[in-house]
C-alpha atoms as an extended CHARMM CRD file, in Angstrom:
* protein
*
       174  EXT
         1         1  MET       CA             19.0740000000      -23.6580000000       -2.8070000000  PROA      1               0.0000000000
         2         2  ARG       CA             21.2300000000      -20.8160000000       -4.1710000000  PROA      2               0.0000000000
         3         3  LYS       CA             21.6720000000      -17.5600000000       -2.3160000000  PROA      3               0.0000000000
         4         4  ARG       CA             20.5350000000      -14.5890000000       -4.3160000000  PROA      4               0.0000000000
         5         5  ASN       CA             22.8790000000      -11.6260000000       -4.6390000000  PROA      5               0.0000000000
         6         6  LYS       CA             21.3180000000       -8.8340000000       -2.5460000000  PROA      6               0.0000000000
         7         7  ASN       CA             22.6550000000       -6.0800000000       -4.8150000000  PROA      7               0.0000000000
         8         8  LYS       CA             20.8600000000       -7.3940000000       -7.9060000000  PROA      8               0.0000000000
         9         9  PRO       CA             17.3420000000       -6.2220000000       -8.7300000000  PROA      9               0.0000000000
        10        10  ASN       CA             14.5100000000       -8.5990000000       -7.8390000000  PROA      10              0.0000000000
        11        11  HSD       CA             11.8310000000       -9.8140000000      -10.2890000000  PROA      11              0.0000000000
        12        12  THR       CA             10.0470000000       -6.4200000000      -10.1330000000  PROA      12              0.0000000000
        13        13  GLY       CA             13.2270000000       -4.5250000000      -11.0410000000  PROA      13              0.0000000000
        14        14  ARG       CA             13.7300000000       -3.0800000000       -7.5690000000  PROA      14              0.0000000000
        15        15  ASN       CA             16.9180000000       -3.2520000000       -5.5690000000  PROA      15              0.0000000000
        16        16  PRO       CA             16.0790000000       -3.8390000000       -1.8880000000  PROA      16              0.0000000000
        17        17  THR       CA             19.4410000000       -2.5350000000       -0.6240000000  PROA      17              0.0000000000
        18        18  SER       CA             19.6130000000        0.7320000000       -2.5470000000  PROA      18              0.0000000000
        19        19  ARG       CA             17.5650000000        3.9200000000       -2.1700000000  PROA      19              0.0000000000
        20        20  PHE       CA             17.6560000000        7.1140000000       -4.1580000000  PROA      20              0.0000000000
        21        21  ALA       CA             16.7510000000       10.7470000000       -3.6050000000  PROA      21              0.0000000000
        22        22  ARG       CA             14.2260000000       11.9200000000       -6.1960000000  PROA      22              0.0000000000
        23        23  LEU       CA             14.6540000000       15.4390000000       -7.5430000000  PROA      23              0.0000000000
        24        24  ASP       CA             12.2010000000       16.0020000000      -10.3700000000  PROA      24              0.0000000000
        25        25  HSD       CA             13.2570000000       18.0490000000      -13.4180000000  PROA      25              0.0000000000
        26        26  ARG       CA             10.2960000000       20.4010000000      -12.8200000000  PROA      26              0.0000000000
        27        27  LEU       CA             11.9650000000       21.2580000000       -9.5430000000  PROA      27              0.0000000000
        28        28  LEU       CA             15.5090000000       21.4990000000      -10.9520000000  PROA      28              0.0000000000
        29        29  ASN       CA             14.4430000000       23.6780000000      -13.8970000000  PROA      29              0.0000000000
        30        30  SER       CA             12.2450000000       26.0310000000      -11.8700000000  PROA      30              0.0000000000
        31        31  PRO       CA             13.2290000000       29.6850000000      -11.4260000000  PROA      31              0.0000000000
        32        32  ALA       CA             12.9810000000       29.2240000000       -7.6500000000  PROA      32              0.0000000000
        33        33  TYR       CA             15.5710000000       26.4160000000       -7.7000000000  PROA      33              0.0000000000
        34        34  ARG       CA             17.8820000000       28.5660000000       -9.8480000000  PROA      34              0.0000000000
        35        35  ALA       CA             17.6220000000       31.2770000000       -7.1570000000  PROA      35              0.0000000000
        36        36  LEU       CA             18.8750000000       28.9810000000       -4.3600000000  PROA      36              0.0000000000
        37        37  SER       CA             22.3700000000       29.3700000000       -2.9500000000  PROA      37              0.0000000000
        38        38  VAL       CA             24.7270000000       26.4090000000       -3.0590000000  PROA      38              0.0000000000
        39        39  ALA       CA             24.1720000000       25.7800000000        0.6680000000  PROA      39              0.0000000000
        40        40  ALA       CA             20.3870000000       25.7430000000        0.2050000000  PROA      40              0.0000000000
        41        41  ARG       CA             20.6760000000       23.3030000000       -2.7230000000  PROA      41              0.0000000000
        42        42  ALA       CA             22.8720000000       20.9950000000       -0.6340000000  PROA      42              0.0000000000
        43        43  LEU       CA             20.4310000000       21.2170000000        2.2850000000  PROA      43              0.0000000000
        44        44  LEU       CA             17.5660000000       20.3500000000       -0.0560000000  PROA      44              0.0000000000
        45        45  VAL       CA             19.3980000000       17.1530000000       -1.0300000000  PROA      45              0.0000000000
        46        46  GLU       CA             19.9950000000       16.2880000000        2.6400000000  PROA      46              0.0000000000
        47        47  LEU       CA             16.3130000000       16.7850000000        3.4630000000  PROA      47              0.0000000000
        48        48  THR       CA             15.3430000000       14.6890000000        0.4380000000  PROA      48              0.0000000000
        49        49  MET       CA             17.6070000000       11.9040000000        1.7030000000  PROA      49              0.0000000000
        50        50  LEU       CA             15.6050000000       11.7880000000        4.9550000000  PROA      50              0.0000000000
        51        51  ASP       CA             12.3990000000       10.9860000000        3.0700000000  PROA      51              0.0000000000
        52        52  ASN       CA             11.6510000000        7.2620000000        2.8100000000  PROA      52              0.0000000000
        53        53  GLY       CA              8.4470000000        7.5780000000        0.8080000000  PROA      53              0.0000000000
        54        54  GLU       CA              6.1820000000        7.4540000000        3.8490000000  PROA      54              0.0000000000
        55        55  ASN       CA              7.5470000000       10.0480000000        6.2920000000  PROA      55              0.0000000000
        56        56  ASN       CA              7.2170000000       13.3290000000        4.3870000000  PROA      56              0.0000000000
        57        57  GLY       CA              5.9670000000       15.8060000000        6.9570000000  PROA      57              0.0000000000
        58        58  SER       CA              8.0000000000       14.0650000000        9.6580000000  PROA      58              0.0000000000
        59        59  LEU       CA             11.4910000000       14.9240000000        8.4540000000  PROA      59              0.0000000000
        60        60  TYR       CA             13.3200000000       15.9870000000       11.6170000000  PROA      60              0.0000000000
        61        61  LEU       CA             16.4840000000       18.0290000000       11.0420000000  PROA      61              0.0000000000
        62        62  SER       CA             17.9250000000       20.6790000000       13.3150000000  PROA      62              0.0000000000
        63        63  ILE       CA             20.1970000000       23.4870000000       12.2140000000  PROA      63              0.0000000000
        64        64  ARG       CA             23.1050000000       21.9440000000       14.1210000000  PROA      64              0.0000000000
        65        65  ASP       CA             22.5620000000       18.4800000000       12.5970000000  PROA      65              0.0000000000
        66        66  ALA       CA             22.1660000000       20.0040000000        9.1380000000  PROA      66              0.0000000000
        67        67  ALA       CA             25.4530000000       21.8660000000        9.5900000000  PROA      67              0.0000000000
        68        68  GLY       CA             27.1370000000       18.5840000000       10.4750000000  PROA      68              0.0000000000
        69        69  ARG       CA             25.6570000000       16.7870000000        7.4750000000  PROA      69              0.0000000000
        70        70  LEU       CA             26.7000000000       19.6280000000        5.1710000000  PROA      70              0.0000000000
        71        71  GLY       CA             30.1820000000       19.8980000000        6.6760000000  PROA      71              0.0000000000
        72        72  MET       CA             29.5790000000       23.5360000000        7.5920000000  PROA      72              0.0000000000
        73        73  ALA       CA             30.6650000000       25.2700000000       10.7980000000  PROA      73              0.0000000000
        74        74  ASP       CA             28.6560000000       28.4750000000       10.2880000000  PROA      74              0.0000000000
        75        75  LEU       CA             25.2390000000       27.8590000000       11.8620000000  PROA      75              0.0000000000
        76        76  SER       CA             23.8930000000       31.1930000000       10.6300000000  PROA      76              0.0000000000
        77        77  ALA       CA             24.6370000000       30.1590000000        7.0160000000  PROA      77              0.0000000000
        78        78  VAL       CA             22.6980000000       26.9310000000        7.5790000000  PROA      78              0.0000000000
        79        79  ARG       CA             19.8280000000       28.8820000000        9.1530000000  PROA      79              0.0000000000
        80        80  CYS       CA             19.8080000000       31.1340000000        6.0640000000  PROA      80              0.0000000000
        81        81  ALA       CA             19.6680000000       28.0250000000        3.8350000000  PROA      81              0.0000000000
        82        82  PHE       CA             16.5850000000       26.7870000000        5.7400000000  PROA      82              0.0000000000
        83        83  ASP       CA             15.0350000000       30.2600000000        5.3780000000  PROA      83              0.0000000000
        84        84  GLU       CA             15.7240000000       30.2940000000        1.6240000000  PROA      84              0.0000000000
        85        85  LEU       CA             14.1000000000       26.9010000000        1.1500000000  PROA      85              0.0000000000
        86        86  GLN       CA             11.0320000000       28.0360000000        3.0980000000  PROA      86              0.0000000000
        87        87  GLU       CA             10.7240000000       31.4290000000        1.3790000000  PROA      87              0.0000000000
        88        88  LEU       CA             10.9470000000       29.8880000000       -2.0810000000  PROA      88              0.0000000000
        89        89  GLY       CA              8.4260000000       27.1560000000       -1.2160000000  PROA      89              0.0000000000
        90        90  PHE       CA             10.5500000000       23.9850000000       -1.2750000000  PROA      90              0.0000000000
        91        91  ILE       CA              9.9300000000       23.0410000000        2.3540000000  PROA      91              0.0000000000
        92        92  GLU       CA              7.2910000000       23.7520000000        4.9750000000  PROA      92              0.0000000000
        93        93  MET       CA              7.7560000000       23.4490000000        8.7220000000  PROA      93              0.0000000000
        94        94  THR       CA              5.2270000000       21.0070000000       10.1550000000  PROA      94              0.0000000000
        95        95  GLU       CA              6.4170000000       21.2500000000       13.7580000000  PROA      95              0.0000000000
        96        96  ASP       CA              8.5830000000       23.8820000000       15.4130000000  PROA      96              0.0000000000
        97        97  ALA       CA             11.5170000000       23.0420000000       17.6600000000  PROA      97              0.0000000000
        98        98  SER       CA             10.5970000000       22.4210000000       21.2870000000  PROA      98              0.0000000000
        99        99  PHE       CA             13.1040000000       22.6890000000       24.0980000000  PROA      99              0.0000000000
       100       100  HSD       CA             10.6720000000       22.3420000000       26.9920000000  PROA      100             0.0000000000
       101       101  VAL       CA              9.9700000000       18.6580000000       26.2470000000  PROA      101             0.0000000000
       102       102  LYS       CA             11.9980000000       15.9770000000       27.9970000000  PROA      102             0.0000000000
       103       103  VAL       CA             14.4370000000       14.0300000000       25.8420000000  PROA      103             0.0000000000
       104       104  ALA       CA             12.6130000000       10.7000000000       25.9480000000  PROA      104             0.0000000000
       105       105  GLU       CA              9.2210000000       12.0650000000       24.8800000000  PROA      105             0.0000000000
       106       106  LYS       CA              9.9200000000       13.3550000000       21.3590000000  PROA      106             0.0000000000
       107       107  SER       CA             12.4360000000       15.0580000000       19.1170000000  PROA      107             0.0000000000
       108       108  ARG       CA             13.3660000000       18.6620000000       19.7560000000  PROA      108             0.0000000000
       109       109  ALA       CA             14.3520000000       19.4090000000       16.1720000000  PROA      109             0.0000000000
       110       110  ARG       CA             12.1200000000       21.1660000000       13.6900000000  PROA      110             0.0000000000
       111       111  CYS       CA             10.0400000000       18.9210000000       11.5030000000  PROA      111             0.0000000000
       112       112  TRP       CA              9.8100000000       19.5120000000        7.7360000000  PROA      112             0.0000000000
       113       113  ARG       CA              7.7430000000       18.5800000000        4.6860000000  PROA      113             0.0000000000
       114       114  LEU       CA              8.9980000000       18.5920000000        1.0980000000  PROA      114             0.0000000000
       115       115  THR       CA              6.3860000000       20.4350000000       -0.9660000000  PROA      115             0.0000000000
       116       116  TRP       CA              6.8730000000       18.5040000000       -4.2310000000  PROA      116             0.0000000000
       117       117  LEU       CA              6.0760000000       15.1520000000       -2.6070000000  PROA      117             0.0000000000
       118       118  ALA       CA              2.8210000000       13.8530000000       -1.1560000000  PROA      118             0.0000000000
       119       119  GLY       CA              2.4060000000       14.6650000000        2.5070000000  PROA      119             0.0000000000
       120       120  PRO       CA              1.0680000000       12.7310000000        5.4590000000  PROA      120             0.0000000000
       121       121  GLY       CA             -2.3110000000       11.0820000000        4.9840000000  PROA      121             0.0000000000
       122       122  ARG       CA             -1.7210000000       10.9720000000        1.2000000000  PROA      122             0.0000000000
       123       123  LYS       CA             -2.0980000000       14.7470000000        0.9690000000  PROA      123             0.0000000000
       124       124  GLY       CA             -0.9800000000       15.7410000000       -2.5170000000  PROA      124             0.0000000000
       125       125  PRO       CA              2.0680000000       17.9020000000       -3.1460000000  PROA      125             0.0000000000
       126       126  SER       CA              1.5370000000       21.6590000000       -2.9210000000  PROA      126             0.0000000000
       127       127  MET       CA              4.3550000000       22.4810000000       -5.4100000000  PROA      127             0.0000000000
       128       128  THR       CA              4.6050000000       25.9350000000       -3.7890000000  PROA      128             0.0000000000
       129       129  PHE       CA              8.0110000000       26.6240000000       -5.3600000000  PROA      129             0.0000000000
       130       130  VAL       CA              6.4700000000       26.7930000000       -8.8550000000  PROA      130             0.0000000000
       131       131  GLU       CA              4.8410000000       30.1690000000       -8.2410000000  PROA      131             0.0000000000
       132       132  ARG       CA              7.6380000000       31.6910000000       -6.1430000000  PROA      132             0.0000000000
       133       133  GLN       CA             10.5380000000       33.8970000000       -7.1950000000  PROA      133             0.0000000000
       134       134  PRO       CA             12.8700000000       36.0980000000       -5.1690000000  PROA      134             0.0000000000
       135       135  PRO       CA             12.1770000000       39.8490000000       -5.1680000000  PROA      135             0.0000000000
       136       136  PRO       CA             13.8470000000       41.8520000000       -7.9830000000  PROA      136             0.0000000000
       137       137  GLY       CA             17.1520000000       43.4900000000       -7.1350000000  PROA      137             0.0000000000
       138       138  THR       CA             18.1780000000       40.8420000000       -4.6040000000  PROA      138             0.0000000000
       139       139  LYS       CA             21.2070000000       38.6000000000       -4.7740000000  PROA      139             0.0000000000
       140       140  ALA       CA             18.9010000000       35.5840000000       -5.1510000000  PROA      140             0.0000000000
       141       141  HSD       CA             17.1140000000       37.2130000000       -8.1090000000  PROA      141             0.0000000000
       142       142  ARG       CA             20.4200000000       37.8500000000       -9.8960000000  PROA      142             0.0000000000
       143       143  ARG       CA             21.4570000000       34.2420000000       -9.1930000000  PROA      143             0.0000000000
       144       144  MET       CA             18.1330000000       33.0510000000      -10.6480000000  PROA      144             0.0000000000
       145       145  GLU       CA             18.5920000000       35.1240000000      -13.8130000000  PROA      145             0.0000000000
       146       146  ARG       CA             22.1600000000       33.8460000000      -14.3470000000  PROA      146             0.0000000000
       147       147  GLY       CA             21.0400000000       30.2700000000      -13.7870000000  PROA      147             0.0000000000
       148       148  LEU       CA             18.1200000000       30.5610000000      -16.2060000000  PROA      148             0.0000000000
       149       149  ARG       CA             20.3680000000       32.1330000000      -18.8780000000  PROA      149             0.0000000000
       150       150  ALA       CA             22.8680000000       29.2860000000      -18.5170000000  PROA      150             0.0000000000
       151       151  LEU       CA             20.0760000000       26.7030000000      -18.7030000000  PROA      151             0.0000000000
       152       152  LYS       CA             18.6600000000       28.3630000000      -21.8290000000  PROA      152             0.0000000000
       153       153  ALA       CA             22.1070000000       28.3980000000      -23.4840000000  PROA      153             0.0000000000
       154       154  PHE       CA             22.6030000000       24.7260000000      -22.6330000000  PROA      154             0.0000000000
       155       155  ARG       CA             19.2420000000       23.7680000000      -24.1350000000  PROA      155             0.0000000000
       156       156  LYS       CA             19.9920000000       25.7670000000      -27.2960000000  PROA      156             0.0000000000
       157       157  ASP       CA             23.3930000000       24.0790000000      -27.6960000000  PROA      157             0.0000000000
       158       158  ARG       CA             21.8610000000       20.6710000000      -27.0040000000  PROA      158             0.0000000000
       159       159  ASP       CA             19.0810000000       21.1830000000      -29.5440000000  PROA      159             0.0000000000
       160       160  THR       CA             21.5020000000       22.3510000000      -32.2380000000  PROA      160             0.0000000000
       161       161  GLY       CA             23.9340000000       19.4940000000      -31.5070000000  PROA      161             0.0000000000
       162       162  ARG       CA             26.6480000000       21.7960000000      -30.1790000000  PROA      162             0.0000000000
       163       163  LEU       CA             27.3150000000       20.5710000000      -26.6610000000  PROA      163             0.0000000000
       164       164  PRO       CA             30.6320000000       21.8270000000      -25.2820000000  PROA      164             0.0000000000
       165       165  VAL       CA             31.9210000000       18.3110000000      -24.5880000000  PROA      165             0.0000000000
       166       166  LEU       CA             31.1740000000       17.1320000000      -28.1250000000  PROA      166             0.0000000000
       167       167  ASP       CA             32.8750000000       20.1830000000      -29.6850000000  PROA      167             0.0000000000
       168       168  SER       CA             35.9400000000       19.9050000000      -27.4620000000  PROA      168             0.0000000000
       169       169  ASP       CA             39.1560000000       18.3970000000      -28.7520000000  PROA      169             0.0000000000
       170       170  THR       CA             40.2680000000       17.4270000000      -25.2370000000  PROA      170             0.0000000000
       171       171  MET       CA             38.4050000000       14.1100000000      -25.5070000000  PROA      171             0.0000000000
       172       172  GLY       CA             41.0830000000       12.6230000000      -27.7640000000  PROA      172             0.0000000000
       173       173  GLY       CA             39.7010000000       13.2560000000      -31.2480000000  PROA      173             0.0000000000
       174       174  ASN       CA             43.0690000000       13.2560000000      -33.1420000000  PROA      174             0.0000000000
């Protein structure tokens, strides 16, 4: 009997040793996503990595742990990233932090749900971020406008066959 290579896909096309974090293009192209700071985008990826397909709504991540995962020392910047994600509808808190509970009983960290994925009990996604935008005149609104302009320019160049990489002579087209 031959041993099967664990890194190769099985007969259904799945790889049992590899997982991926799913970020849908509806999410990535939304005005709300374009309004996120870099720290909030990175935090969104970290929260997505905690999801295993069955635990959305039970994603425990504290500000301190998030700072460690992001490689950030400024806890207030991480707190602001959590606030951004909540305000723009990407995450919802399902359980607040609790410091009065003994260590062995349950986690003290806040518990989160990703709004574009199905929640506990097969509750469908709320997709709250689709209808949210930052208020006009804010830094986030200006970031959103710049991001949407850049995305529109990219799509126009792609559709006309003028992608910057294809038009560049740095790729060795003597």
